[in-house]
Structure formats: C-alpha cells, structure tokens
N, C-alpha and C positions, 0 to 999 in steps of 0.2 A: 470661382463657386466652389470647386472642390479642392481641399488639398492632398498637394504631394504627397502620391502617395513611394514610402520606405522601396527601396532594392534591397533585392540582397538575403534572398530571402534561402535557409538551410533548407540544402534538398536531401531527403531521401534517397535510399537506390529504390529499383524500377521495381523486383523484384517482391523488395515490403511494398512495394505504391497498388502492384496488384492484385496482394492474398483480392480484396474486397469485389466484386464481378458488379464493372458500373451498369446500372437500367437509369432512367430517370421518370418516375413517374407523371399523369397529367397535374398539371400546377393547379392551387388550390384558386377558392372565389378570387380572383385578389381583390377587386377593387371595394369589396366589403371588406377584407381581411388589411386591407391601407385604411383603410378608418377605420378600422376599431385601432389600429394599431399607433394611432394617428395621437386617438383620444387616450392613449395611457402616457405616450409622452406627454403629451400640454398634461397631466396629474404631477409628475415629477421635474414636470420645466425648469420650477422654482428654486429647486432643490439639490440643483445642478445632476439632473438626472441620477441620484443618487437612490440606490436597492431597485432598477432598472435590471432586469433577469442577462442573462446572457443569449434569452433562444429567443425575446422582446428585440434589442439588437440586434442580433443575426434576422429577425425577421423584416429589417430597416428597410430596402429597397422595393418593399410590397405600398412603403407608403409616402416614397419618391413622387409618384404624385395623383392627382386627384380628381376624376374626372369637376369640370367647375370652378375648383380651387388651386389654390397658390401650390406651386411644387416645395417641398418638403425644404429646400435649405433654405431656402427664408422664411419656414413659419420653426424651423429648431436649424441653425443654422451652427447653433454649438455640440451641438449631434450629432447634423453629422460629415465637421469635421474629425472629430474624434471615432468617428465609425473609418471610415474610409483609412485614417492616417493613425489610428492607430487597433479597435479591435478590430479591423478585416486584415490587417497583417500576418496581428499574431497569431487571428484561427486558423487560416493559412500556412503558415510554419509546424499546425498541424494535419500532415495526409491522411489522417481518418476520420482529417471534420472538415475537409477540401469539399466534399457537393454537400453538403449541407450551409454550406456560406453561398459556394456559386449560382447553388438550383435555386434560386432567390432573385439574382442580377441576368441570367440567363432570363428568366421565363419575364421579370420585369421588362427589359429589353425585347425579346420577340409580341409585347401583348400592348406596349408602348411605342412601337418604332414609330419616330418621328424623322424624316431623315434633316428637309430642311425644318429642326430647331435647334437654336446655339449649342441649348440645356443638356440634349440628347446627344451631340453631336460629344459634348464634352463627355455626357454619361459612355461613349462607345467608347471612349479612349481610352479612358479611367481603366471600362470593365478590358478593355483588350492590353492594357496593362495587365491588368488581374490573373487571369489566362496568362500569356507567359509564363508569369516565377514561378507561377501555382504548381503542385506536386499532389498526384492523385487523376483516379482515372477519369475520374468526370473533367478535370484539368485536358486530359489527353487529348479528351472526345475534342474541346471545347476548339482546341487549337488545331487539331483535322478541320474541321467546320472549316472555323481564319483560315488555314491553306488550300481547302478546296472549295471553293466558295466565296470566300472575302466573309466571312458573316460577321466582322460587329466591325468593318468601311458600313456605313449604313449609306452612302457614293454608290457604293460598288456591288454587295452584298443581292440587290433585289434580281439585276438579268446574272450576277451567278447564279441564284441560287433554285433563278426564275426557266433559265435552259435545261435548271438539272430534269428540273417537276415533268419540263414538255420533251421534254428531246429521252428520258427515260422510256426503256418497253417495258419495262415494270409497271401493273396498276398505281396512280398515284397513292396509295393509302397504303403497295407496297413499301414503294420510294420512301416512303415517310418509316416507313416502319425499321429499312437498313437506314434512315439515318439517323436514330435511335429517337425522333420526336415520335410525338405521342399524339396518339388519334383526330383532338381535336385544335390540331395546328394548323390549319386552315383557316381558320378563322380568324389566327389573331394579327395583328398587326401586319408582322413582319412579313405573314406570307402572303397580302395583300401586296407588298410591295415585290415581291416574288410577282406575283401576277400579272403586276405592271413592267415588269422586266420582262416576264418573257413576248407581252407584247409591243418590245419595243424590241425584238430581235429583227435581223436583216430578214429582208426577204429571202431570200434562196434557208433559210430554215422554216418557212412559216406555209412557204407553198404546199408543204410535207403533209398529205395526208395525216400522218400518228398525230402533229404534231398540233394539228385542224381539229383532229376530234378531242384532243385531248383540251386544249382548250375551251372548244365548247361545255366536255363533260366537268372541266375546274369550275369552272364562270358559275355553274349552279348549287344551287343548295335547299333546300328545304323551308317554304315560308314557314318563320316564328310570326307567333299573336302578334300583331301592331305593323307589320312590313306592308309595305304598299308595292314596291319594286319586284314586282313581279319574280319573287326565287335567283333576282340577279346575290352569290352571294357577295360577291365588291360590288352595291351598285356606284357609289362611287369612280369605278374604270367603264361602268357602262357603253360612255360612246367613244372608249376607248379602246375597248375589246369590237365592236365591227369597224371602225380602222383596223386594226391589226389583220383583220378576218380578210379587210379589202381587200383591204391596202396593194398588197403582191400582183393581185388582177388589173388595177388598173388600167395597165396598158390593152390588157389583150382578156380572154374571159377564161377561166378559171378550165378545164374540163369539162370534160358532163357529168360525173358522178358526185363530185368534186362540189360546183356546182350549185346541183341542188342538193345534197347537203348541206351548205350554207343558206339556202334561201328555206327549208324547210325549215332552219332554225330559225333566221331572220327574222321572215313573215312568224315566227312563232312567241317567239318570246317581245324583239319589235315593235312587228303592226306593218301592217302595209306602208312602205312610203311614200306610194303613189297616191295617199290620203295628205298627205299634208298639207290643206287644204283649209279655207274657208269656213266649208263642213263639212270638217272632220278636228274632234279632239281627243289629248288624250292621250297623243302618242309615246312611241319611246323615244321618237329617233329623236331630242333636243338635245344638241351638240355635237354632235357626228357631222363632220367635215359634207361640206357639199359637193366634194369627187366623190366619195362612196354613197351617196345616198345614189347621185347620179348615173355610180355605174349597178347597184342594187336595180334599180328601176331600172339600166337597158337589160339584163340579163330575164326580169321583168319582160319585159317586152316579149319572145324570143318565145319567152314557158307559153304567153298570151296565144300568140300566131298559130303556133304546135294545137295548145286547146282547141283553139278554133275549127281549127282545119278539119280533128278529130271528130267533134261535134256534126262539123257541115256531112262529113263523110256520114257519120250513125244517122242523122238526119237528111242521108239522099239529096244532100242537094246538090242540083245536078251534074256541074259545073265546079265544086272542090275543087281538082288537083288546078284547072287554070288558075282557080283565085291563087293556092298556097304559091305553085311556080312566082307570081306573077307579087306576091308581098313579099316571101320570103328572098326574091332578087332585092331589095333595098332594105331587110333584114341585117344580108348577109355580108351588105357591102356597108350595112351600121351608120347609116341616115334615119331609121326612122327612131324619134327622141320617149316617146310614148307609147302608148296602149291599153287599152280595154276592153272588157266585150260585154257584152249583156247579152241574156237569154232570155228566149220563152219560156215558159211553162215546160216542153216534153224537151230543150234541149239541153234544161236545166234539168232535167232525171237522169237525163247523158251525160252529166261533169261527172261523173265516179273519182276526186281528186286529178282532176287534167288542169285546173286551176290555183291558186296562190288567194286567190278575188276575181271578186264580177257581180255583177249588177243584173235585175230583173226588170223581164219588161213587165208592169205589170196590166197591164192593155196595150187594145189596136195594134193588135200585128199578129200574124198565128201561129201556134202555139211552135210550130218546128222555127219556129225565125231565129234568126240576130244578128248583132248589129256589132260588128269592130269597129275602134277608133282606134287612131290612128295620127300620129301629128309626126309629122316631119316640115322640122321648118316654123315657122310663123302656118303652117296651112294644119289643118283640121277636118281626119276626112272619117263619114263616117260609111262602109263595107254592109250592107243590106244583103242578108244571105236568104236562098231562094227565092226567087223570081225579083231579088228588092236590087236598089238600084243606090250608085254608089253616089254619093257629097262630099260637099266639103266645104268648108267657113274657116276666112280667116279668125284667127285665137282672138285678136282682140273685137271682134264683132262682138255690138252687142245679144246679138240672139244666136250663139255660135253657142250650142249646149256641152254643163262641165262633166267630165269624165271626174269619172273615178266616184258619179251614186249608188246608192243600192239600192234603186228605184229611177227609171223611166215609162214615160209614157210614151208609145211607137205610133200615137194622133199627133201629138209635141212633139218628139223631133223628127214628124216629116212637114211640119205646116213649117220647120226652118230653111231656107229660103236659097238653097246652094249656091253656087260660083258656075262661076259656066264653063263648062266642059265643052263645050261645041263654038265658042265668039263666036254667038250671037244667030248661029245658020240657023238652031232648032229652034220650038215655044216654050222645050221641057231645056233647064241647064242643068241638069241630071244624069250622068250615064247609065245607059242601060249597059244589061252583058251579051251583047249581041256577039254570035259570030263566036266565038272563043273560038273553034280549031283552026280560024285563018289569025289569029288578034288583035280582031279589029275592037276591040272592045280596051283590048289593054295599050295596044300603040297610042288608043286616045290618051289615055289615063297617062298614060308614058310621058306624053309631052305636054299632057296639059301640068304636073310633076317639074318638069323641068325646065317649064316656062317661068314658071312659081318658086321654084326653091335652089333654081341650077343643080340637080343634081341631075344626071344626066345616064341610062342605062341604053345595052345597045341590046335588038330582039333575042339575039340568040341568050340574055340574061333574065328575059322576062316572059318571053315566047317557046326558049330552044329549039 
C-alpha cells in the first residue's frame, strides 16, 4: 500500500534545530483542501506529475482520504509511492522544512482517525516511523506525544489521551493549550477516540467527582445547523456515555451529591428513562444498556418518594410522616422497582423542582390530592394522599393504570378494582389509612406485600 520509507536521515545538531520556536496553528479546511489537491493531481497524472510544485506534493496528505471517495493510494498510486519514498525523506533531511511537511500528516492523522481501518493503521505506522527519525522542534513535540500518550498507536492513544484529558486538574481547554493543540481539536476524530477511551476507564477512576464533571462538560457542544443530537459533541458515543457515568454505581447508589448531579444531567440530555413505553417516543436512551436504565430508574424512585413526601407535608396531609416511614422502609431495602407521582393542581403549584418528572390529575380529585404509583415485583400500588385509600393491582391486569402518563383522571383511577387487602372480610378491597399511630394500616399493607411479593419487613422497619 505504502512504499517502504528509507531510514538513515542526516541528523543536525539539537542547538540548530531549536532556533525556531515551535507552534502549531489551527489546521486548514482539510476536506476542501483535499478536494482541490486531488483536482491538481488529476490534471498532471498523464505527464507523470511533471510540473507539480513542491508545495502541492507537501500537501498530499490532505488528499489521502475524501468523504465518500476512494483513498488517494487507489487514485494516484504512483504519486503516493513517490511521496513516501522520495519527496518526504528528502524534505525531512532539511530540519527547517520538517514542520511544514510533518504538520499536514499530523492534521490528517487527527482528523481522519479510524482505529479499525487497515489503511489507517498502515498510515499510522508510517507516520510513527517518520516522527521517530525526523529532526526539528515539530518532530521533538510529536515524539513527546508518542511517548506520553502513544499518539501514533491507534489502538492505545484513545485510552491514554482520554485519561489525560479527564483527570487533568486544569480546564480542558488549558490542557489542550499545554499540549500545544489548537482550540478546535475537540472536534477532531482523534478527540472522539480519546473521549471513547475515557469512557472505558476503570470504575475506580470514573467514580471521582472531578472526572464525572469533566466527562459531562466534554460531552457537550453548541448546536450547529442541522444537528438533531441535542448538543452531544460525539453522538456516536451517546449510549456509551450514559453507561460509563452509571456503571460504577450499578451495585450501590452514589453519594447523594453525585447522584443528583448525574440525574440532572441524564434527565436533561437523555430524557426520562421511565417513559420508554409505547406511549412515549423520541427518547435518547436507545443503545444504553438495560442495567444502566434500571439503575437510573431506581435512583428516580428515591427522588419520587422524597418529593411526594415533601408535597404531602406542604399540602397538610395529616399522616405524611407515617406514609414516609412505611414506604421509605421498602425503598431502603431496594425492593421498589418503579415509582411515579401524579399531582393535583395545588400540589403541582407546590412542586418547585421536587421531581424530575410527574403527571397531573386533570379532574376527579381535590386540588391538594396526589397519587403515588409504586411497583414492587408484579404488584402496582396507588397510594392516594389526604384521606385517600391505598389500592393495588397486578401489573398484568387489564385495568392496571399505566405509569408515566402526563395526565390522569382521578375518577378513572378510582374505578380500578383494587386487590383485596382484607382477605374478603370487608366490603371494600382497598386499604384506608386507619390508626396510623397504632400501625394498623401499616401492618395490613406489610402483610399484603409479604403475601404477594415475598418481601417481609418487621414492625420496627415500617412503624419504628
């Protein structure tokens, strides 16, 4: 594919090499320039590239790949062989010319980075050889990148560079400045590979709060015309980002501060994972692992429960503290699989940021009433506030109300026939909240849950 590159370049003294201070400017418009170069090469192809200027040959890397077109070594094979075998070695033998010839190669490597492509792997090996034997400040800088981050090893640079950019203590733009990279480097394909590498870091690194914050910041970009990925800088890593942020916490939830930060980010940029049902479309959780989605749903259970109890307190539910003790006991042992809250008009007005998502009671209920939906195993509970009853349905029952709707009718919810909390001893199957201070309804609900789900708690847990 690429002709062998001769070795044995003449080395000049390091003192002479450092006379010109190295600085790497932002790259030109690579794809436009590459197209122009291909047109130039095509015009002189039949003459054996006679009359082609030295500058046109130096810019050959820009034409190496063109989106949607064949690689240059298929279109101009003779010219590519001459570039690697004669023109580039001759230029790099002159240290003052090294930067002008190495820069196009470096820009192209960063812009067209494709780890899994055989031709790119060959290009990377060729470039690594060039950098190893070239002279001058530019080659010294590139060798430092290779030594520090395995820059020209496509299989390694992502993890090494990604770790650097997410663990550095300075802002990411300052990190780029210190590495002598241009401001727009984060938009290059190599930066996308580094981001992917950062997402593959071990859990002990991904649990660190500064790393979490850097990943969330790095992942975002300003929307440009025609984009529909909600501002993800690398939409190809959108699913992997959610998995990486949650993966360290699959076995146990993160500290409250980190959990709140993660939930705020995920809910804002991915949407509510509880709404991945037939009645909601357009979510951005596609491709995210089921384990991640389940973990986020569990975190939202706590968010929903605490928000519901706060609303009950603010809207003067007389037994809110007993409800809180009871349901938080089941949350604390990790058996509540899903939760959703539906708010009346007064309760909605009180909900100032208490929930990441909720429904509304549009009719059929008092303004201060709310309904808490909970799922434990195969049973769905509806906990009505303000003298409302506790109802339960099997989730596979035809009339079991769906969770995660934006609007509900209180009348319709009350028409749902509850499972029997009393084993046929009373006319009404639902459970009223009688004698909270004695633990009457709590024990009845606890025994019902144990009977139908196998989850058993003692009096101390549910009553105190």
